[in-house]
N, C-alpha and C positions, 0 to 999 in steps of 0.2 A: 218376683223370684228370678234368679238369675240362673240361665240354663247353659249347659256346655254344648248342648246340640239338640235341635228340634228338627223333625222331619215333617214336611208338608207335602200332601198329595192334593194338588188343586184341580178344580173342575172348570174354572172360568176366569176370565181377566179380572172380574170383581174380587176373586179371591186372591189372585196375584197382588193386587194392589193392597188388599187388606192384611196379608202375611207380611209384606214388605214394611207397611206402617207399624205392625205389631213387633216385628224383629227390631226395628229401630227403637222402640219403646223399651224392650226388654234389655237391650244392648247385649244381645246373645254373641257369644264368642263365634259360634259356627251354626250354620243351618244347612239343611238338606233339602232341596226342592225336588220331589219325585214326580216326574211328568212322563206319562207314557209316550211313545213315539206315534201312537195313533192319533189321528186328527180329532180334535175336540169338536162336538157338534154344536158350536155357537154358544152365545152367552146364555147361561141358565139361570143367573140371578135375575128375578123377574121384576124387581122394582128396587130403586134406590133405598138403601138403609143408612140412616145417619150413624149407627153404631157399627163397630167392627166385629162382625159375626165370627170372623175367623180366629179372633182373640180368645175365644172361649173353646177352640178345638173342634166344635160341632154344633150344628144349628139346623133348625127345621127350614128347609128351602121352599117346599111346597107343602101347604097344609092339605088336609082332607076336606072333601065337601061331606060335611056330617061327621058324626063321631067316629074317629079312626079305629078300624079293626086291624090294619097292617101298617107296619113301619118299615120303610125301605131305607136301608143305611148304606151308605155308599162312599167311595173316595174317588178323587180324581175323574178322569173321563168316564167312569162307570156310573156317575151320577146321571148322565143322559140316558143310560139304560134304565135307572131307577124311575126317572121322570116318565119315560114311555110306559113302563109297567104300570106306574101309578095311575096314568091316564086310562090305560086298558082296564085296570081294576075298577076304577070309578065308573067306566061305562058299563061294567057288568054289575053295578050295584054294590061294590064293595068299597067302602071308603078307606082310602090309603094316603099316606103322607110320605115325603122324602125328607131325609136327613143327610145333609153333607158333612162329612167327617174329615176335614183336611189335616187335622193335626191331633192324634190320640193323646200325645203327652199333655197338651193344654187341656183337652177335654177331661182328663183324669184329675187335673188339679181343681176342677170345678166343684162346687158344693154338691152333696147327694141330691137334694131336691132338683137342681138344674139337670144333673145327668138323668134321673128319672123321667122328668118331664120331657127331655130331649129325645131319649130313646123310645118314649111311648109306652108307658106303664100300662099293662093289660092288652097290649096289641101283639099280634104275631110280628116278629122282627127277622127281617131277612138282611143279611149282609151281602153286598155285591162288590167283588174286587177281582180283577184279572191277576190273582196271586193265589197262594195257598190260603187256607182257613185259619192258619196259626194267629191267635190273638182275637179272633172274632167271637169265640164262645162267650167271652165276658159281656159282650154287647148283645148278642142275639138271644142267650139264655138257652135253657134246655128245651123249650118248646118252639125255638126259632129254626133257621136254617142258613145255609150259605150257598151262594152261586159264585163259583170261581174255578180254579185250576187244581187237580190233585198232586201236582208236583211242578217241578221247574225243568228247563231245558228244551221246551218247544220252540220252533223257530218258523214263522211264517207271517204273511201280512195279518195284521190285527183282526180284520173282518173274518179271515179264515180261521185263526186261533179261537176267536169268540164262537163262532158257529160250532166248530169241532168240540169245544169244552162246554157248551151250552150257556155261555154268558150272553144271554139274550133276554129282552123283555119278556119273550113268550115263556121262557124257563122260569123266570121270577114269578110271573102270573100263576103258572101251573103249580110252583112250589107254595105260594100263598094260599091258593085254594086247598091244596092238600093238607096244609098246616091247620087252616081253619076248619076243615072237615075232621081232622083228628081231635081237635079241641072239643067239638060237638059230640064226639064218641059214638 
């Protein structure tokens, strides 16, 4: 499919290379690479993958140890927050997985089975992005949640903004536990 514009929010150098390869394949007219000014917390792609995971728009970056109860969906540098939250949840006996979503447009083009599997059917889904929640409802569902900002216009160093708006691994863990408790009713 030929696109007029794709937006990528990348979390690691592995995704940078993957999206460039994919853009060349698509022969896109234009693309937008959205990268926060905050420092990325190192390489998060844990092992080499022969396929181009970015080409599908979203993919499981870190699997749960055990049957997943929580799926943490994130874009860009917030993936590092999702990984930290996943590790905290696993330590608390709550199997959790991380899904990197570098390009929503490409993800929407995937078949329904892939989208369901990637999002984590039957899990509590939490979206994490240093932005507003617009668009996340279709991915987190009615029983999920969103960790982000209530609006635009705040200016400060990223670590200060993240703390102020609660875009932290601790906030993600707390929300996941609350959503799981609500499911049990």
